[in-house]
C-alpha positions as CSV (number, residue, x, y, z in Angstrom):
1,M,73.3,-81.8,-15.4
2,R,72.2,-80.8,-11.9
3,A,70.5,-77.4,-11.7
4,A,71.2,-75.0,-8.8
5,P,68.5,-75.1,-6.1
6,S,65.9,-72.4,-6.6
7,T,64.7,-69.9,-3.9
8,G,62.6,-71.6,-1.3
9,V,64.0,-75.1,-1.7
10,S,65.3,-76.6,1.5
11,C,68.9,-77.5,1.8
12,S,70.1,-81.0,2.5
13,N,70.1,-80.3,6.3
14,G,66.4,-79.4,6.2
15,I,66.9,-75.7,6.8
16,S,65.1,-73.4,4.4
17,R,67.2,-71.0,2.5
18,A,64.4,-68.7,1.2
19,D,66.2,-65.5,2.1
20,R,69.3,-66.5,0.2
21,S,70.2,-66.1,-3.4
22,P,69.8,-69.1,-5.8
23,R,73.4,-70.3,-5.7
24,I,75.3,-73.2,-4.2
25,H,75.7,-72.6,-0.5
26,K,79.2,-73.1,1.0
27,Q,77.8,-75.4,3.7
28,E,76.7,-77.8,1.0
29,H,80.3,-78.5,0.1
30,R,81.9,-81.5,1.8
31,H,85.0,-80.5,3.7
32,R,88.2,-81.9,2.1
33,D,91.5,-81.7,3.9
34,R,94.3,-80.5,1.8
35,G,97.6,-82.2,1.5
36,F,96.3,-85.8,0.8
37,R,95.3,-87.1,-2.6
38,R,92.6,-89.7,-2.2
39,A,93.2,-91.1,-5.6
40,A,96.8,-92.1,-4.8
41,R,96.2,-93.6,-1.4
42,K,96.5,-97.3,-0.6
43,A,94.0,-98.8,1.8
44,D,95.7,-99.9,5.0
45,G,93.5,-99.6,8.0
46,R,96.0,-101.2,10.4
47,M,98.8,-98.6,10.1
48,R,98.7,-95.2,11.7
49,Y,100.9,-92.2,10.7
50,A,101.8,-89.4,13.1
51,G,103.1,-86.1,11.9
52,I,105.0,-83.8,14.3
53,D,105.7,-80.2,13.5
54,I,108.9,-79.3,15.3
55,G,109.3,-76.1,17.3
56,S,111.9,-74.7,19.7
57,Q,109.6,-74.8,22.7
58,E,106.5,-76.7,21.6
59,H,105.7,-79.4,19.1
60,V,102.3,-80.1,17.3
61,V,101.4,-83.7,16.7
62,A,98.5,-85.2,14.5
63,V,97.7,-88.8,13.7
64,V,95.9,-90.2,10.6
65,D,95.1,-93.7,9.5
66,G,96.1,-95.4,6.3
67,E,93.2,-93.7,4.5
68,G,94.3,-90.3,5.5
69,G,91.4,-89.8,8.0
70,V,92.2,-87.9,11.1
71,L,92.5,-90.1,14.2
72,V,94.0,-87.5,16.6
73,K,93.5,-83.8,16.0
74,P,96.5,-81.5,16.2
75,T,97.7,-81.5,19.8
76,T,100.4,-79.3,21.3
77,V,103.1,-80.8,23.5
78,G,106.0,-79.0,25.2
79,E,109.7,-79.6,25.0
80,L,109.7,-80.9,28.6
81,R,109.5,-84.3,30.3
82,A,105.8,-83.8,30.9
83,G,105.3,-83.0,27.2
84,Y,107.1,-86.1,26.1
85,E,104.9,-88.2,28.4
86,R,101.8,-86.6,26.9
87,L,103.1,-87.3,23.4
88,E,103.5,-91.0,24.2
89,E,99.9,-91.1,25.5
90,T,98.8,-89.4,22.3
91,L,100.7,-91.7,20.0
92,G,99.7,-94.9,21.7
93,Q,101.5,-98.2,21.0
94,P,104.5,-98.0,18.6
95,E,103.8,-101.4,16.8
96,D,101.5,-100.1,14.1
97,L,102.7,-96.4,14.0
98,L,105.2,-94.4,11.8
99,V,106.2,-91.0,13.1
100,V,107.2,-88.4,10.5
101,M,109.0,-85.2,11.3
102,E,111.2,-82.6,9.5
103,A,114.9,-82.1,10.2
104,T,114.3,-78.6,11.6
105,G,117.6,-77.2,12.8
106,H,118.7,-79.0,15.9
107,Y,115.3,-79.0,17.6
108,W,114.3,-82.4,16.4
109,Q,117.2,-84.3,17.8
110,N,116.1,-84.7,21.5
111,L,112.6,-85.7,20.5
112,F,114.0,-88.2,17.9
113,G,116.2,-89.8,20.5
114,H,113.4,-90.1,23.0
115,L,111.0,-91.7,20.5
116,T,113.5,-94.2,19.2
117,E,114.4,-95.2,22.7
118,K,110.7,-96.0,23.3
119,G,110.6,-98.1,20.2
120,Y,108.8,-95.8,17.8
121,P,109.9,-95.9,14.1
122,V,110.7,-92.3,13.1
123,A,111.3,-91.0,9.6
124,V,113.2,-87.7,9.5
125,I,112.3,-85.9,6.2
126,N,114.1,-83.2,4.3
127,P,111.9,-80.1,4.7
128,L,112.2,-79.5,0.9
129,R,110.2,-82.7,0.2
130,T,107.3,-81.7,2.5
131,R,107.2,-78.2,1.2
132,R,107.0,-79.4,-2.4
133,Y,104.3,-81.8,-1.2
134,A,102.2,-79.0,0.2
135,E,102.8,-76.9,-2.9
136,E,101.5,-79.8,-5.0
137,E,98.2,-79.6,-3.2
138,L,98.0,-75.8,-3.6
139,A,97.9,-75.3,0.2
140,R,97.0,-71.6,0.8
141,T,97.4,-71.6,4.6
142,K,100.3,-72.6,6.7
143,T,100.0,-73.1,10.5
144,D,101.6,-75.6,12.9
145,S,98.4,-77.7,13.0
146,I,98.1,-77.8,9.2
147,D,101.8,-78.7,8.9
148,A,101.4,-81.6,11.4
149,R,98.5,-83.0,9.5
150,A,100.3,-82.6,6.2
151,L,103.3,-84.5,7.6
152,A,101.1,-87.3,8.8
153,R,99.4,-87.6,5.4
154,F,102.8,-87.4,3.7
155,G,103.7,-90.5,5.7
156,A,100.5,-92.2,4.8
157,E,101.0,-91.6,1.1
158,K,104.7,-91.8,0.6
159,K,105.5,-94.3,3.4
160,P,109.1,-93.2,4.0
161,A,111.6,-95.5,5.6
162,A,112.5,-95.0,9.2
163,T,115.6,-93.0,9.8
164,V,118.6,-94.7,11.5
165,L,121.2,-92.3,12.9
166,P,124.9,-93.1,12.9
167,D,126.7,-94.6,15.9
168,A,127.9,-92.4,18.8
169,A,131.5,-92.3,17.6
170,T,130.4,-90.9,14.2
171,R,128.1,-88.3,15.8
172,E,131.0,-87.2,18.1
173,L,133.2,-86.9,15.0
174,R,130.6,-84.8,13.3
175,E,130.3,-82.4,16.2
176,L,134.1,-82.0,16.3
177,V,134.4,-81.4,12.5
178,R,131.6,-78.8,12.5
179,M,133.1,-77.1,15.6
180,R,136.4,-76.9,13.8
181,D,134.6,-75.4,10.7
182,R,133.1,-72.7,12.9
183,L,136.4,-71.8,14.6
184,V,138.2,-71.7,11.2
185,Q,135.5,-69.4,9.9
186,E,135.8,-67.2,13.0
187,H,139.6,-67.2,12.5
188,A,139.3,-66.1,8.9
189,D,137.0,-63.2,10.0
190,K,139.4,-62.1,12.7
191,T,142.3,-62.3,10.2
192,R,140.5,-60.0,7.8
193,Q,139.8,-57.5,10.5
194,L,143.5,-57.6,11.4
195,H,144.5,-56.9,7.8
196,R,142.2,-53.9,7.7
197,L,143.8,-52.4,10.8
198,V,147.3,-53.1,9.6
199,D,146.5,-51.4,6.3
200,L,145.4,-48.3,8.3
201,C,148.1,-48.4,11.1
202,F,151.2,-49.9,9.5
203,P,150.7,-50.9,5.9
204,E,154.5,-51.4,5.3
205,L,154.5,-54.3,7.7
206,K,153.0,-56.7,5.2
207,R,156.2,-56.4,3.0
208,H,158.2,-58.0,5.8
209,L,155.8,-60.8,7.0
210,K,154.4,-63.7,5.1
211,E,151.3,-63.9,7.2
212,L,149.9,-61.6,9.9
213,D,148.2,-64.4,11.8
214,G,151.3,-66.4,12.3
215,E,153.3,-66.4,15.5
216,V,155.8,-63.8,14.4
217,G,153.1,-61.4,13.1
218,L,151.0,-61.8,16.3
219,T,154.0,-61.2,18.5
220,L,155.0,-58.0,16.7
221,L,151.5,-56.6,16.5
222,A,150.7,-57.4,20.2
223,E,153.8,-55.5,21.3
224,Y,153.7,-52.7,18.6
225,P,150.1,-52.4,17.2
226,T,150.8,-49.3,15.1
227,A,153.7,-47.7,13.3
228,A,153.7,-44.9,15.9
229,A,154.2,-47.5,18.7
230,Y,157.8,-48.1,17.4
231,K,158.8,-44.6,18.6
232,G,161.0,-44.8,21.6
233,T,162.1,-48.4,21.0
234,T,165.3,-49.9,19.3
235,P,165.9,-52.7,16.8
236,G,167.8,-54.5,19.5
237,R,164.7,-54.6,21.8
238,I,162.5,-55.7,18.9
239,A,165.0,-58.5,18.0
240,K,164.7,-60.0,21.6
241,L,160.9,-60.6,21.3
242,E,160.2,-64.3,21.4
243,A,157.8,-65.8,18.8
244,G,157.1,-69.3,19.9
245,K,160.4,-71.0,20.6
246,R,162.7,-68.5,18.8
247,K,163.4,-64.8,18.8
248,L,162.6,-62.5,16.0
249,G,166.2,-61.8,15.0
250,R,168.2,-58.7,14.2
251,E,167.6,-58.6,10.4
252,L,163.8,-58.6,10.7
253,A,163.8,-56.2,13.6
254,Q,165.9,-53.7,11.7
255,A,163.8,-53.9,8.6
256,V,160.5,-53.4,10.5
257,F,162.0,-50.6,12.6
258,E,163.1,-48.7,9.5
259,A,159.7,-49.3,7.8
260,A,157.9,-47.8,10.8
261,Q,160.0,-44.7,10.7
262,Q,159.0,-44.1,7.1
263,S,155.4,-45.3,7.4
264,V,152.6,-43.4,5.6
265,A,150.0,-44.5,8.3
266,R,147.8,-41.8,9.7
267,H,145.9,-43.9,12.3
268,E,147.6,-44.2,15.6
269,G,145.0,-43.6,18.3
270,P,144.4,-45.8,21.4
271,S,141.3,-47.3,19.8
272,Y,143.3,-48.8,17.0
273,E,145.9,-50.2,19.4
274,L,143.2,-51.7,21.5
275,Q,141.6,-53.4,18.5
276,V,144.8,-54.9,17.3
277,R,145.8,-56.3,20.7
278,Y,142.3,-57.8,21.1
279,L,142.5,-59.4,17.7
280,C,145.9,-60.8,18.4
281,D,144.6,-62.4,21.7
282,D,141.6,-63.8,19.9
283,L,143.7,-65.3,17.0
284,R,146.1,-67.0,19.5
285,L,143.2,-68.5,21.4
286,L,141.6,-69.7,18.1
287,N,144.9,-71.2,16.9
288,K,145.1,-73.1,20.2
289,R,141.6,-74.4,20.1
290,I,141.8,-75.5,16.4
291,G,144.9,-77.4,17.2
292,E,143.3,-79.2,20.2
293,I,140.2,-80.1,18.1
294,E,142.4,-81.5,15.3
295,K,144.2,-83.7,17.8
296,K,140.9,-85.1,19.0
297,I,139.7,-85.7,15.4
298,N,142.9,-87.5,14.6
299,G,142.5,-89.6,17.8
300,L,139.0,-90.7,16.7
301,L,140.2,-91.4,13.1
302,E,142.9,-93.8,14.4
303,K,140.2,-96.1,15.7
304,H,138.1,-95.8,12.5
305,E,138.8,-98.3,9.7
306,V,137.2,-96.3,6.9
307,G,138.8,-93.1,8.1
308,Q,142.2,-94.6,7.9
309,L,141.6,-96.2,4.4
310,L,140.3,-93.0,2.9
311,Q,143.7,-91.3,3.7
312,T,145.4,-93.6,1.3
313,I,143.8,-91.6,-1.5
314,P,146.3,-88.8,-2.6
315,G,144.7,-85.5,-1.7
316,V,142.5,-86.8,1.1
317,G,144.0,-85.9,4.5
318,P,142.8,-86.4,8.0
319,Q,140.4,-83.5,8.0
320,T,138.8,-84.4,4.7
321,S,138.6,-88.1,5.8
322,A,136.9,-87.0,9.0
323,R,134.5,-84.8,7.2
324,I,133.4,-87.6,4.9
325,V,133.0,-90.1,7.7
326,S,131.1,-87.6,9.9
327,E,128.7,-86.5,7.2
328,V,128.2,-89.7,5.3
329,G,128.9,-92.4,7.8
330,D,129.9,-95.6,5.9
331,P,129.9,-94.8,2.2
332,R,129.2,-98.4,1.3
333,E,125.7,-98.1,2.7
334,F,124.8,-96.3,-0.6
335,E,123.7,-98.5,-3.5
336,S,126.4,-97.2,-5.8
337,A,129.0,-94.5,-6.3
338,A,126.4,-92.6,-8.4
339,A,124.1,-92.6,-5.4
340,L,126.8,-91.2,-3.2
341,A,127.6,-88.5,-5.8
342,A,123.9,-87.6,-6.0
343,F,123.7,-87.3,-2.2
344,I,126.6,-84.9,-2.3
345,G,125.2,-83.0,-5.2
346,L,127.7,-83.8,-8.0
347,V,125.1,-84.5,-10.7
348,P,124.1,-82.4,-13.6
349,A,120.7,-80.8,-13.7
350,L,119.7,-80.8,-17.4
351,R,116.9,-78.5,-18.3
352,Q,115.2,-79.0,-21.7
353,S,111.8,-77.9,-22.9
354,G,110.2,-77.6,-26.3
355,R,112.8,-76.3,-28.8
356,N,115.2,-75.6,-26.1
357,R,117.4,-78.6,-26.4
358,T,120.6,-77.4,-24.7
359,M,123.0,-80.1,-23.6
360,R,124.8,-77.9,-21.1
361,A,123.8,-78.5,-17.5
362,H,124.8,-76.9,-14.2
363,L,125.1,-78.8,-11.0
364,A,121.9,-79.7,-9.3
365,P,121.0,-77.2,-6.5
366,T,120.1,-80.0,-4.1
367,G,122.8,-82.0,-2.3
368,H,125.2,-81.8,0.6
369,A,126.7,-78.3,0.2
370,R,129.0,-78.8,3.2
371,L,130.6,-81.8,1.6
372,R,130.9,-80.2,-1.8
373,K,132.8,-77.4,-0.2
374,G,135.0,-79.7,1.8
375,L,135.9,-81.8,-1.3
376,W,136.9,-78.8,-3.5
377,M,140.4,-78.3,-2.0
378,P,141.2,-82.1,-2.0
379,T,140.3,-82.1,-5.7
380,L,142.7,-79.2,-6.4
381,V,145.5,-81.0,-4.6
382,G,144.6,-84.3,-6.3
383,V,144.9,-82.9,-9.8
384,R,148.4,-81.8,-9.0
385,F,149.8,-84.7,-7.0
386,N,147.6,-87.7,-7.8
387,P,148.7,-89.1,-11.2
388,W,145.4,-90.9,-11.6
389,L,143.3,-87.8,-11.1
390,R,145.8,-85.6,-13.0
391,A,145.4,-87.8,-16.0
392,A,141.7,-87.5,-15.9
393,Y,141.9,-83.7,-15.6
394,Q,144.4,-83.4,-18.4
395,R,142.3,-85.6,-20.7
396,L,139.2,-83.4,-20.1
397,R,141.2,-80.2,-20.7
398,D,142.6,-81.6,-24.0
399,R,139.0,-82.2,-25.1
400,G,138.3,-78.4,-24.7
401,K,136.5,-78.6,-21.3
402,P,136.7,-75.4,-19.2
403,A,139.0,-75.7,-16.1
404,K,136.2,-75.6,-13.6
405,V,134.1,-78.2,-15.5
406,A,137.1,-80.5,-15.5
407,L,137.7,-80.0,-11.8
408,V,134.0,-80.8,-11.0
409,A,134.3,-84.0,-13.1
410,C,137.5,-84.9,-11.2
411,M,135.6,-84.3,-7.9
412,R,133.1,-86.8,-9.1
413,K,135.9,-89.3,-9.9
414,L,137.3,-88.7,-6.4
415,V,133.9,-89.5,-4.9
416,T,134.0,-92.8,-6.9
417,A,137.4,-93.6,-5.5
418,I,136.1,-92.9,-2.0
419,Y,133.2,-95.2,-2.5
420,S,135.4,-98.0,-3.9
421,V,137.8,-97.8,-1.0
422,A,135.0,-97.9,1.6
423,K,133.1,-100.7,-0.2
424,N,136.0,-103.0,-0.7
425,R,137.8,-102.1,2.6
426,R,141.1,-101.9,0.7
427,P,143.7,-99.1,0.4
428,F,143.5,-97.0,-2.8
429,V,145.4,-98.5,-5.7
430,P,145.0,-96.4,-8.9
431,F,145.1,-97.7,-12.5
432,L,148.1,-95.8,-13.8
433,A,148.1,-96.7,-17.4
434,E,146.6,-93.5,-18.5
435,A,148.6,-91.5,-16.0
436,K,151.9,-92.9,-17.5
437,E,150.8,-91.9,-21.0
438,V,150.1,-88.3,-19.8
439,E,153.5,-88.1,-18.2
440,T,155.4,-89.4,-21.3
């Protein structure tokens, strides 16, 4: 047992510490960088590992060796051509180097493309992994420099595989699918705003129209935004309005006109009329753009073998097929259907501890949420019109499973069918023995 140095004893650096209290001095401690466990490292002096903390305008890069020792201190480079050239000088030759970066928004994509073109192997890591890695080491401080070093040491310890992006056609399809999702979301927001205004300005109109955002509804609302706007017009003039390739007709015009005369609406100012007309213009433009994007998506799918084969599965249409191909690429690149389901997030997360031995498990919070959301409606369609999936759903319900649990299990079976079709490159052919038993 080593005793603490007493007063008057010189420190290891030869400087007397007579004026200090008899306790261990902070300068006596050897500095240890956080984020790297020396006990778990594997000696490899040849390899170098670079960590790049991604930013919108600047990136921070640090390089360590296979032992975790710092070779290049954290250095800032800009998101410019000069910054990329400085980064290449900092990294050196790509032969014995692995670059590690996080998938931070969209900011990493240009840098990733530049480095891969220059021959650098780059591993793009899920930020959740690196965050858990830093938490494991009880890191108390977070800066760009510390993050860059932590990424480099993460690469030295974990040695992740280099990331390979999908081909240009798949990336193009992904951009189109996500653009369509944004437009559909915007369309839904505008439709809800239109419903609010109609409830205030002409609530009786909903009794005569199936949908407000259809061509008939938009035509009527653009011409007569409120119930008060029908004053001074006639059913004959309303009937002559053209919605698409046809006119509204006398019957609908008469019903809407009479409803406007008896309306309970109390909001009829110019501000309401302006809002309704603007929303009608926006919805028409969104309908046009969504249609154009869907045509482009269908055109790309016609040239994609897997995209065509996936549509042979009942419930999987062009948009779902495009979503799967754009987000997953080729499903047969996964080791198994279970691996694909785990990537999407269709695996249970069982939590047991001590006497708590519950067997009920929720879905794991990790996984591809966008794909899970996109597969929900195809599953609902499949359990109604796909005999193979309907049989599985009915079997689970007969065993007492709740409806949503049975639907999630059917979604997992749908993913298995997707993997099988992509792996074997054959159209979907279900085993209908169980389905026939259910029907009889």
